[in-house]
N, C-alpha and C positions, 0 to 999 in steps of 0.2 A: 503495499500500498504505501509505504514511504516512497520508495523508487520508483512509482507510479508520479505520485505526486509531484516528487523532485522532476521528472521527467515533461510532464505538465509546464512545471513552472518555467524549464529550462527553454522547450520550443516557445513558449509564451515571449521570453525574454528576447531569445534570435528574430522572431518574427517581428517585435516592435522595436528593435535597436534602430534598422534602418530607420524606421521613419523620423522617430525619435532624434536623431543624430542630424539629419536631413534641416530638419526644423529649428534646429541651434543655426544653422548657417542663415548668416544675415543674407537678406535680399536684397538682390544688386538692384540699380535703376537703369542699367545699360543693354540692352538689345545683346544674345549674340554675335548678330550678324555684326556690330560693330568693333567687334574685336577681331573677326577677319579679316585680313591683308587682301587688299585690292589687286589682282595679278589680271592685267590685260592679255597674259600669254599664261590663263591658266592651264592649257594642255599641256605643257612643256616638264620636261623633268632635266634637270641638271645634277650631274653627278660632279662632285670633288675629284680631283686626281689622286693617286696614291703618290705612298715615299717608299722608299726601301727600306725603313726605319717600317715603316707600317704592315710591311710586305712579312720583316722579319718578327715583327710581333705575333700575326697573324699563323706563323707557321710554327714559330713555338707555341702558340695556344693551343695547338691541336692534338688530341690524343696520341700519343706513342702508340704505334701496331706495325707490327709485319708483313701484317696481309694488305694487299695490294686492292688500287679500284680499277676501274674499264681504262685508264691509262698504265696502268703495270708498275704504277710507283708507288710506293710505301709512303706511311706518314716517319716512317724510323729512318727512314732514305732521305726525303727532304730534309729533316733536320741537320743531317749528317753532310749534305751539302747545299746548307743556306744559305751561308756567304757569300759561295760562288754563284749562286743563279739569283739573289735578289734583284742585284740592278737588273740584268736583263727581264727578268719578272715583272719587274715594274716600269718597264719601257714598253714590252708587249702589253701588259694590263691597262697602263694609259692611252696607249694608241688606238687600243677597241672602245676604250671609255669616250676619246676624242673622234673616232672614224664610224663607231657603232656598229665595226666590224669584228667577227672573232676569227685571229688568224690559227689555220689548220696547219699545225707543226707536223715533219714526217722526222721519221728518226730513222 
């Protein structure tokens, strides 16, 4: 009986806490539209170019595994050769971002 009462009280608490919290937030005077940036080119997308440091950071954040992906390269191998490939990989990535094309490299 006590457990059932506790469950009922818990359910009531969690079903009401959202509204109670929302009611404590002061009402704004502006419409949400006033916070939106007016962009004459709303259908465009801009990607910031990357750097060798960012490429190295991303390689280091990968989980080390000996298994390979569809490209036949393991993350363990990438981490071993990261300093040798980071500059060239950065150029390839930035060219892809600037030109909108992915260059297919053959080994």
